[in-house]
C-alpha positions in Angstrom: -7.4 15.9 4.4 -6.7 14.4 1.0 -7.3 10.6 0.7 -5.4 8.3 -1.6 -5.7 4.6 -2.5 -2.8 3.2 -4.5 -2.5 -0.4 -5.7 0.8 -1.4 -7.4 1.8 -4.8 -8.7 5.3 -6.0 -9.4 6.1 -9.3 -11.0 9.7 -10.3 -10.4 11.5 -13.5 -11.6 12.5 -14.5 -8.1 11.4 -16.9 -5.4 8.9 -15.6 -2.9 11.2 -16.3 0.0 13.9 -14.0 -1.5 11.5 -11.2 -2.2 9.9 -11.5 1.3 13.3 -11.5 3.0 14.3 -8.2 1.3 10.9 -6.5 1.9 11.1 -7.3 5.6 14.5 -5.8 5.9 13.4 -2.2 5.8 16.6 -0.7 7.2 18.4 -1.7 4.1 15.8 -0.3 1.6 17.9 2.8 1.0 20.6 0.5 -0.4 18.4 -0.5 -3.3 15.3 1.8 -3.4 16.5 5.2 -4.6 13.4 7.0 -3.3 14.0 5.9 0.3 16.2 8.5 2.1 16.3 6.9 5.5 14.7 4.1 7.6 15.1 3.9 11.4 14.0 1.1 13.7 11.8 2.4 16.5 10.6 -0.9 18.0 11.6 -4.5 17.4 8.2 -6.2 17.8 7.7 -9.8 18.6 9.3 -12.9 17.0 6.8 -12.7 14.1 7.4 -9.0 13.6 4.1 -7.8 15.0 4.6 -4.5 16.7 7.9 -3.8 14.8 8.0 -0.1 14.0 10.1 2.0 11.6 10.4 5.7 10.8 10.7 6.2 7.0 11.8 9.3 5.1 11.0 9.3 1.4 12.3 11.5 -1.3 9.7 12.6 -3.9 10.5 13.6 -7.5 8.5 16.8 -6.8 11.0 18.1 -4.3 9.3 17.3 -1.0 10.0 14.6 1.6 7.5 12.5 3.5 8.2 11.2 7.0 6.0 8.7 8.7 6.1 5.7 11.0 4.8 2.3 10.2 3.9 -0.2 12.9 3.5 -3.8 11.7 0.1 -5.2 12.6 -0.2 -8.4 10.6 2.4 -10.9 9.2 1.9 -14.2 7.3 5.2 -15.5 6.3 6.0 -15.3 3.3 2.8 -13.8 1.9 1.7 -10.7 3.9 3.1 -7.8 5.8 0.6 -5.1 6.9 1.2 -2.0 8.9 -0.4 1.2 10.1 1.1 4.5 9.2 1.2 7.7 11.2 3.0 11.0 10.6 2.9 13.0 7.4 0.4 10.4 6.2 -2.0 8.2 8.2 -3.5 4.9 7.0 -2.7 1.3 6.2 -0.2 -0.3 3.8 0.1 -4.0 2.9 2.6 -6.1 1.0 0.9 -9.1 -0.5 3.1 -11.7 -2.1 2.1 -14.7 -4.3 4.4 -17.2 -5.9 3.4 -18.0 -9.5 5.9 -20.8 -10.5 9.3 -19.1 -10.7 7.8 -15.6 -10.4 6.7 -13.6 -7.4 3.8 -11.2 -7.7 4.0 -8.4 -5.2 0.9 -6.3 -4.7 1.2 -3.2 -2.5 -1.9 -1.5 -1.3 -1.5 1.9 0.2 -4.6 3.7 1.6 -3.6 6.9 3.3 -4.7 10.5 3.9 -2.4 13.5 4.2 -2.0 15.0 7.7 -0.1 18.2 7.2 -1.8 21.4 6.2 0.6 22.2 3.3 0.0 18.7 1.9 -3.7 19.0 2.1 -3.6 22.3 0.2 -1.1 21.0 -2.3 -3.2 17.8 -2.9 -6.3 19.8 -3.8 -4.6 21.4 -6.8 -1.9 18.9 -7.7 -3.6 15.5 -7.2 -2.5 14.2 -10.6 1.2 15.1 -9.8 1.0 13.3 -6.4 -0.4 10.2 -8.1 2.4 10.4 -10.8 5.0 10.8 -8.1 3.7 7.8 -6.2 3.9 5.6 -9.3 7.4 6.9 -10.0 8.5 6.0 -6.5 7.0 2.5 -6.8 8.7 2.1 -10.2 12.0 2.9 -8.5 11.3 0.3 -5.9 10.5 -2.4 -8.4 13.6 -1.7 -10.5 15.8 -1.5 -7.4 14.5 -4.7 -5.9 14.9 -6.7 -9.1 18.5 -5.3 -9.5 19.3 -6.1 -5.8 18.1 -9.7 -6.2 19.8 -9.9 -9.6 16.5 -11.1 -11.1 14.3 -9.8 -14.0 11.6 -7.3 -13.4 8.8 -8.6 -15.6 6.0 -6.1 -14.9 5.0 -3.0 -12.9 1.4 -2.1 -13.0 -0.5 0.7 -11.1 -4.2 0.7 -10.6 
């Protein structure tokens, strides 16, 4: 299995409550995030969203699609959404939001390993392309979110 750890930071000129509301509304991500092909609700979870589960289908710029489920494991309104992924990738992702005056800093940490044989083989020879693709997908998300909120995108940074 190939392991990846991505950390992406977006700075958007919008209130934290607006950013949080859009990020927690996963079924509508395809409306503004061009890399998201489909999102299906699998389980509603409790009143805080713990246990909520979605199946995501992502389009890559490299011609493949990823499909995985995420089950929400932690929520702190409006600053944290964390979930466990299973499917084509397995691991943990977390949205961490901080309000800085009139700006919201969104930090996404994605620690996963690939689960399908072809992905593991591909990752061995094309790791830089996979990293480039992830960054491109996250750039699409930052631009789409800012446009959806009609607010300025101030920064996108990948570590």
